[in-house]
N, C-alpha and C positions, 0 to 999 in steps of 0.2 A: 316804467311800472310793468309793462307787458313782459319785458325781458325777465324781470324778477319773478313774475308769476309762472312763466314757462320754466325757468330754472328750478323754482321750488317744486313744481310737479315732477321734474326729472329727478331731483334729489330724493324725494320721498320713495321713488321706485327703485333706488339703487341697491344692488346686492353684490357689489364688486368685491368686498372683503369678507371671505368666509368666516374668519374668526369673529369679526364684529357682528355679522348677521346672526351667528349662533349665539353670541353673548346677549345681544339686545333682545332676542326672542326668548332666550332662557329666562332672563330677568322678568320679562313681561308675563311669562307663564308661572314662574315660581312666586314672584311678588314678595314684597316686604309685608310682614304681618299687619302693620298699621294700615296698609292699603289693600288688603286681601279682597275687599269687596269692590274695588275699582277695576275698570278695564284699562290696561296699560296701552299706550300708543305703540311702543315696540318697533319703531321704524326710524329712518333718518330724520333729523330735525333741520328745518330751514331757518334762515335768518328772518327777523321780523322788525317792523317799525315804520318809520317815515321814509318813503322812497326818495324824498328830496333832502335827506339828512346830510348835514355837514359833519356830524360827529358819528363815528362808527366805533362800537365796542366789540373787540375781538377776543373771544375766549378760547379755551382749549377744545372741549367737546361736551356733548350733553351728559348730564349726570344720570346714572342708572335708574334711580328712583325719583328723579326730578323731571327733567325734560323728557327722558325716555318713557316716563309714565304719563305726563300731561300733554306732550306734543309741542311744547314751546320752550325755547331756550330760557334757562335760569328761572323756570316756573315750577313751584312746588317744592323748593328746597331752601335751606338757610343761606346759601350763597346768593340766591336770588333775592331773599329778604334784604340783605345788605345792599345789593346792587340797586334795586329799584327804590329803596328808601333814599339812597343818594341821588338817583336820577330825578326823583320827585322833588327833593330839596333844590336841585339845580334847575328845575322848571322844564325838564325833558320828558317827564312822565306825568300823566294825569292822576295817578294814585301811587301810594307808597308800598303796595304789595302786589304779588303776582302768584296766585294760588292755582289757577286753572286757565286753560286757553280761552275760556269764554267769560272771564271775570271782568271784562270791560277795560282792561289796561290799554292805553294808547300812548304812543311815543311821539314827541314833536321834535324835529330836527335831530333825531337819533335813530340809529339802526343797531340791533344787537345780533351777533352771529358768532360762529365758532370756526376754527380751522379744520376740525374733523367733525363730520356730521352725524356719526353714530356713537353711542356710549361705548367706551372701551373698557375691558377688564382692568380693575385697579386704576382707572383713569390714565392709562398708559398706552396710547396707540403706538404701534411700531412705525419705524420710518417709512416702510412700504405703504402702510395704511394712511399715514399722513400725506404721502405723495399722491396716493390715489384720489384724495379729496382736493388736492391743490387746484385742479381744473375748475371745480365748483367755486372755490374761493376766488379764483381769478375772474371768472365771469360775474360773480356777485359784486365784487368791488368795482369792476368795470361798469356795471349797470348803475352804480351809485355815483352818478356824475357830479353831484354837488359836494362830495366828500372833501373835507378839509383837514380833519384830525382823526387819527385812529388811536383809540385808547387800547393798548395791548395789555391784556390781563395775564400776568405771570410770564415766565421765560418762554413757555411754549407759544403763547400768542405773539410775543415779541419776536421770537425767531421766525415764526411763520410769516409775519409782516416783512421782516428783513429779506427773507427769501423771495417773497412775492415782488417786492419793489427793487430787488437786486442791489441792496445796500452793501457796499464794500469800502473799507474793511469793516468787519462786524463789530459794532459797538457793544459795550458791556451793558447788560440789563440792570435797571435799578428803578426804584419807585420815584417817579417824577422826571426820569431821564427823557430828554427831547431829541429826536432824530429827524431833521428835515430831509425830505426826499426831493431831489431835483425833478421839477415838473409834476410833483405829486403832493400828497398830504404830509402833514407832520405826524410822526409816530411818537406817542406819549406813553411811557412805561408806567405800569401800576401793579402793585402786588395783587395777586389773585384774591378774589373774595371767598376763598375756600375756608372751611372751618379751621383748618390747620393754621391759617394766618389770623383769622378774626378771633378765635378762641384764645390764642396765645398773646394777642395784643401786638403782633407784628404789623397788622393793618388795623388802624382805628378809623372810626367814622370821620373825624376831622381830616385824616390823611386822605381818605377817599373823596371827601368833599373838595379838598384842595385840587385834586386831579380834575374833577368835573368843572370846577371854577376856572381852572387854567384852560381846559379844553374849550369852554364857551368863549373865553377871551380870544383864544387863537383862531377859533372858527369864524369870528366876526371881524378879524383884522385882515388887511391885505398882506399877502406874502407869507401867510402861515407862520411859521415858527419863530423864532426870535430868541431873545436872550432873557435872562432873569430866571424864569421857570420856577419849579418847586424844589425847595431844598429837601433832599432825601437821600436815603442810603443807596449805594450802588451794588448791593448784594444780589 
């Protein structure tokens, strides 16, 4: 717990990537019209949840008007609406919504984080920006000593996990794909909860529920990953 607190304090102060610093602060100043009366966080975003979590949810980066506004991952945007409804149904969250950092949301046996800690323009961090955050992610995952399953949201989260755990050869991403890591957790692919996927029906709530059901089963069995899994696309 102490290591995560110390890491979080360090992340919040980071100004390593000039483009990301400029963008997150520009967004916090200009704001979206719907939030013009709110004070934006406008800084890097730490992971949050249960320090003894067996299930880790790994996303891409904070959303410009979601986490970059509220100060908490997947909070205050429609992606978070989908994610926390599913986590609530799975018994990992005490409530089905996440609207502000002080709304009472608590996670049990789950930790939510991102590979990149600052909101990037067009949700596209550069490889250099991604690599600059890799040390934060390495320390964060190392501190989550009970971790058994990493739910990787989208190809970016999946690839970040593969790099972190040194998985070779690189498996193809897909919804429901399971990748065991020698001496580590099982990586579980999931389409990202972005509006691009949820509005088009590429990701449905039953599909998302299936991922969390599988994650809970894997997290409570010896040896991690296994066979069977979730039937899904490998796109």
